[in-house]
Structures are given as structure tokens and as C-alpha cells.
C-alpha positions as CSV (number, residue, x, y, z in Angstrom):
1,M,169.2,143.6,-70.1
2,A,170.8,144.6,-73.4
3,L,168.6,145.2,-76.4
4,K,168.9,142.8,-79.3
5,G,168.7,143.6,-83.0
6,R,169.3,146.7,-85.1
7,I,168.6,150.1,-83.6
8,G,167.9,153.1,-85.9
9,L,168.0,156.7,-84.8
10,A,166.5,159.4,-87.0
11,G,168.2,162.6,-86.0
12,G,171.5,163.0,-84.3
13,G,170.9,166.3,-82.5
14,N,171.1,167.1,-78.8
15,M,168.4,164.8,-77.6
16,G,169.1,162.0,-80.1
17,S,172.8,162.0,-79.4
18,A,172.2,162.2,-75.6
19,L,169.9,159.1,-75.8
20,L,172.5,157.3,-77.9
21,K,175.3,158.1,-75.5
22,G,173.2,156.9,-72.6
23,M,172.3,153.6,-74.3
24,L,175.9,152.9,-75.3
25,G,177.3,154.0,-71.9
26,S,174.9,151.8,-70.0
27,G,175.6,148.7,-72.2
28,L,172.0,148.7,-73.4
29,V,173.3,148.5,-77.0
30,K,176.6,148.2,-78.8
31,A,177.8,150.6,-81.4
32,D,177.7,148.0,-84.2
33,Q,173.9,147.6,-83.6
34,V,173.2,151.3,-84.3
35,V,172.7,153.3,-87.4
36,V,171.9,157.0,-87.3
37,A,170.1,158.9,-90.1
38,E,171.7,162.4,-90.0
39,K,171.6,164.8,-93.0
40,L,174.2,167.2,-91.5
41,A,177.5,165.7,-92.7
42,S,179.6,167.3,-89.9
43,R,177.3,166.0,-87.2
44,A,177.3,162.5,-88.8
45,G,181.1,162.5,-88.9
46,Q,181.2,163.5,-85.2
47,L,178.9,160.6,-84.2
48,Q,181.0,158.2,-86.2
49,S,184.3,159.3,-84.7
50,D,183.0,159.8,-81.1
51,L,180.7,156.8,-80.7
52,G,181.7,154.4,-83.5
53,V,178.2,154.1,-84.9
54,A,177.2,153.9,-88.6
55,T,175.5,156.8,-90.2
56,V,173.4,157.4,-93.3
57,A,172.2,160.6,-94.9
58,A,168.4,159.9,-95.0
59,C,165.8,157.9,-93.1
60,S,165.0,156.1,-96.3
61,E,168.4,154.4,-96.0
62,L,167.6,152.9,-92.6
63,G,166.8,149.2,-93.0
64,G,166.3,146.0,-91.2
65,L,165.4,147.8,-87.9
66,D,164.1,146.3,-84.7
67,V,163.7,149.7,-83.0
68,L,163.3,153.0,-84.7
69,I,163.7,156.2,-82.6
70,L,162.4,159.4,-84.2
71,A,164.4,162.2,-82.7
72,V,163.7,164.8,-85.3
73,K,161.8,168.1,-85.0
74,P,158.0,167.9,-84.6
75,N,157.5,169.3,-88.1
76,D,159.7,166.6,-89.6
77,V,158.5,163.5,-87.7
78,A,155.8,162.4,-90.0
79,E,158.1,162.6,-93.1
80,A,160.8,160.8,-91.2
81,A,158.4,158.0,-90.3
82,R,157.2,157.6,-93.9
83,E,160.8,157.5,-95.2
84,A,161.9,154.9,-92.6
85,A,158.7,152.8,-92.9
86,A,160.2,150.5,-95.6
87,G,163.0,149.5,-93.2
88,L,160.5,148.2,-90.6
89,G,159.2,144.8,-89.9
90,P,155.7,144.2,-88.5
91,E,157.1,143.8,-85.0
92,S,159.6,146.7,-85.2
93,L,159.0,149.2,-82.4
94,V,158.8,152.9,-83.3
95,I,159.4,155.5,-80.6
96,T,158.7,159.2,-81.3
97,L,160.1,162.0,-79.2
98,A,158.3,164.9,-81.0
99,A,156.7,167.2,-78.5
100,G,153.0,167.8,-79.2
101,V,152.7,165.3,-82.0
102,R,150.0,162.7,-81.3
103,L,150.4,159.0,-81.7
104,A,147.6,159.0,-84.3
105,T,149.6,161.5,-86.4
106,V,152.7,159.4,-86.4
107,A,150.7,156.2,-86.9
108,Q,149.3,157.6,-90.2
109,A,152.8,157.7,-91.6
110,L,153.6,154.1,-90.7
111,P,152.2,150.7,-91.8
112,Q,148.9,149.8,-90.1
113,G,149.4,148.2,-86.7
114,Q,153.0,149.2,-86.3
115,P,154.0,149.1,-82.6
116,L,154.3,152.8,-81.5
117,V,155.4,154.6,-78.4
118,R,155.3,158.3,-77.7
119,A,157.9,159.7,-75.3
120,M,158.5,163.1,-73.7
121,P,162.1,163.4,-72.3
122,N,163.6,166.6,-71.0
123,T,167.0,168.2,-71.4
124,P,168.6,166.9,-68.2
125,A,168.8,163.7,-70.2
126,L,171.9,165.3,-71.7
127,I,173.7,164.4,-68.4
128,G,171.8,161.3,-67.6
129,K,169.5,163.0,-65.1
130,G,166.4,163.3,-67.2
131,V,162.8,162.2,-66.6
132,T,160.8,160.7,-69.5
133,A,157.1,160.0,-69.7
134,I,156.0,157.3,-72.2
135,C,152.7,156.1,-73.5
136,G,151.8,153.4,-75.9
137,G,149.5,153.3,-78.9
138,P,146.4,151.1,-79.1
139,G,147.0,147.4,-78.7
140,L,150.7,147.9,-77.8
141,E,152.2,144.8,-76.2
142,A,153.8,145.1,-72.8
143,R,157.1,144.0,-74.1
144,H,157.3,147.0,-76.5
145,L,156.5,149.4,-73.7
146,E,159.2,147.7,-71.6
147,T,161.7,148.2,-74.4
148,A,160.9,151.9,-74.6
149,A,161.4,152.1,-70.8
150,Q,164.8,150.5,-71.1
151,V,165.8,153.0,-73.8
152,F,164.9,156.1,-71.7
153,G,166.1,154.5,-68.5
154,A,169.6,154.9,-69.9
155,V,169.2,158.7,-69.5
156,G,167.2,159.0,-66.3
157,R,163.9,158.0,-64.7
158,V,160.9,156.8,-66.7
159,V,157.2,157.1,-65.9
160,T,154.2,155.7,-67.8
161,V,151.1,157.8,-68.5
162,Q,148.1,157.9,-70.7
163,E,148.4,160.0,-73.8
164,K,145.7,162.4,-72.6
165,H,148.2,163.5,-70.0
166,M,151.1,164.1,-72.3
167,D,150.4,167.8,-72.8
168,A,150.6,168.3,-69.0
169,V,153.8,166.3,-69.0
170,T,155.2,168.5,-71.7
171,A,154.3,171.6,-69.7
172,L,155.7,170.3,-66.4
173,S,158.8,168.2,-67.1
174,G,159.5,169.0,-70.7
175,S,159.4,172.8,-70.2
176,G,160.2,172.6,-66.5
177,P,164.0,172.9,-66.7
178,A,163.5,176.4,-68.2
179,Y,161.4,177.5,-65.2
180,V,164.0,176.2,-62.8
181,F,166.8,178.0,-64.7
182,V,164.8,181.2,-64.3
183,I,164.4,180.5,-60.6
184,I,168.1,179.9,-60.2
185,E,168.9,183.1,-62.1
186,A,166.5,185.1,-59.9
187,L,168.0,183.6,-56.7
188,A,171.5,184.5,-57.9
189,D,170.4,188.0,-58.9
190,A,168.9,188.4,-55.4
191,G,172.2,187.3,-53.8
192,V,174.1,189.8,-55.9
193,N,171.7,192.5,-54.8
194,Q,172.6,191.6,-51.2
195,G,176.4,192.0,-51.9
196,L,177.5,188.5,-53.1
197,D,179.7,188.3,-56.2
198,R,178.1,186.8,-59.3
199,E,180.1,183.5,-59.3
200,T,179.4,182.8,-55.7
201,A,175.7,183.7,-56.0
202,V,175.2,181.4,-59.0
203,A,177.0,178.5,-57.3
204,L,175.0,178.9,-54.1
205,A,171.7,179.1,-56.0
206,A,172.4,176.2,-58.4
207,H,173.7,173.8,-55.8
208,T,170.9,174.7,-53.4
209,V,168.3,173.8,-56.0
210,A,170.1,170.6,-57.0
211,G,170.7,169.5,-53.4
212,A,167.2,170.3,-52.3
213,A,165.8,168.3,-55.2
214,Q,168.0,165.3,-54.5
215,L,167.1,165.4,-50.8
216,L,163.4,165.3,-51.8
217,I,164.0,162.3,-54.1
218,D,166.2,160.4,-51.7
219,S,164.0,161.0,-48.6
220,G,160.7,160.2,-50.2
221,Q,159.1,162.8,-48.0
222,H,156.5,165.3,-49.0
223,P,158.0,168.6,-50.1
224,G,155.9,170.4,-47.5
225,E,157.5,168.3,-44.7
226,L,161.0,169.2,-45.8
227,K,160.0,172.9,-46.1
228,D,158.8,172.9,-42.6
229,R,162.0,171.3,-41.3
230,V,163.9,174.4,-42.6
231,A,161.4,177.0,-41.5
232,S,162.0,177.6,-37.7
233,P,159.4,179.7,-35.8
234,G,160.1,183.3,-36.2
235,G,163.2,182.7,-38.3
236,T,164.7,183.8,-41.6
237,T,163.1,181.1,-43.7
238,I,159.6,181.7,-42.7
239,A,160.1,185.4,-43.3
240,G,161.2,184.7,-46.8
241,L,158.4,182.2,-47.4
242,R,155.9,184.9,-46.4
243,E,157.1,187.1,-49.2
244,L,156.9,184.2,-51.7
245,E,153.3,183.7,-50.7
246,R,152.6,187.4,-50.8
247,G,154.1,187.6,-54.3
248,G,151.9,184.7,-55.5
249,L,154.7,182.2,-56.4
250,R,152.4,179.2,-56.3
251,G,149.7,180.9,-58.4
252,V,152.3,182.0,-61.0
253,L,153.6,178.4,-61.3
254,F,150.0,177.1,-61.7
255,N,149.5,179.7,-64.5
256,A,152.7,178.8,-66.2
257,I,151.9,175.1,-66.3
258,E,148.4,175.8,-67.5
259,A,149.6,178.1,-70.3
260,A,152.2,175.6,-71.4
261,T,149.7,172.7,-71.4
262,R,147.3,174.8,-73.5
263,R,150.0,175.7,-76.0
264,S,151.0,172.0,-76.3
265,K,147.4,171.1,-77.1
266,E,147.4,173.9,-79.7
267,L,150.6,172.6,-81.4
268,G,149.1,169.1,-81.4
269,G,146.1,170.3,-83.3
């Protein structure tokens, strides 16, 4: 169902523009509903020419908004919220994408009781394959959370969590694409070490990871079940899996998620 009213986007960078393209492409909003606050003139001009949306130079110029999406850097989110506050009505929904920034921090920059949702999307949203976790502020109505789910549903899957879990979400899905890129790079390097040319090795590694992930999603099976289907007794796969266990792959991933979660908590104060 299409969103009604005026949609304001603070920040037209990679994630903000990806979200905007997803909403427009899915028919969730029309270009004449959207205004983007983007201080970089060249980027604002590109958004105007590519997407047909209106742009302004500052968040203080946003007005009459039904939904405000804060897609600026974490250090700028409170200031952007304060500047845009005058353009909000009491029922206007504010959505913040700033990693590590608590709902309470953003709420302090907004009128008391302003409906507020915190979201953690990830970079595959750039191609409509993202996953976003959302959580609502105290007393948020279900309709506001549903609106946020519609917004992020335009660029992938949406899950709802409690805010206490957002640091873990940031560590797992927010930072997760970087871990996967390292794994793909390592698989490709290993293929080159065994004599494959670089282009072939990267293609094999990337499509293997993408295909395996899609098979898991589509089948609904536990990843352990799918692993066992590949690992024949005494075969090549189980030999490789033995080395992964010997090298502590699982433990390293546990440690990576733990370290990233801890850092997210530190950044959030």
C-alpha cells in the first residue's frame, strides 16, 4: 500500500538514495511526495535529475512532513533532528538510520512524544537485497511501526527487535557484509593458489556464496542440514570442513560478532 503525505529525507548519500530509489521503484511513494535535504549541491542535482524529487540545502527547510527519515552520519543525526523538528506535526513519524545512536538520544532533539523508530539497514539495500532491523520508541503506535516496515521493505527484508538487541544487529547484519566479502576474497585467493585464474576464482567464490545463501532462504532448512547434504562420507567436503574446524572458523566468527557488538555499545555511549 502506498504511503500518503509528504516524505522528508535528511541526507542523500548511499543509504539514503538507495532507500529513496527502493521506495520510488516499488511505488510506495511518488517523486512529488518527496523532498531531500542534501547540502552537497552536486548530489542534490543528481537526485533531482535522476529521480525527479525536490531538494533543499538544509534540514531546517524541510516542512509539512508526515515522515522524516534521518539518513545522515551518526555524529550529525541529533543536529539534523533538531533542525527538522519545526517541520513536524505531532503525528509525524521520524525514522533514524544512525548506527549506534540510541532512541533516547534522538528523542532529546525532537518534540516530546514524537513518534520515533530506529532502524539498522545494511549495504545490500543498495541492490534491494538488504535486511533491516527496526525498533520503536516508548508508546509507539503499531501503525507507525508498520509504516517503517513498509519503508524498509522496499529495499529487502525487515525484522522487528527490541532496542537492547540493536548492537548485536549492528554487529551481525550491519557489519556482516564486510565479513562475507573477506570470506569471498579468501576463497578466491585459495582458488588462485590452486591454479585458477583470478576472474574465474572470484566468480566461483561469489556465486557460490550467493547461491548457498539463497538456497538456505528458499528451502527454510537449518544450515546444518544443508551442510550435511554436501558432505559425503570420506569425501572432499568433509575434508575441507575438518580444516575449517581445526582453524577455529566458528570461534573466530563468534569473536568478531562479540567485538563488533561491544564497539557498537561503546559508540552509543
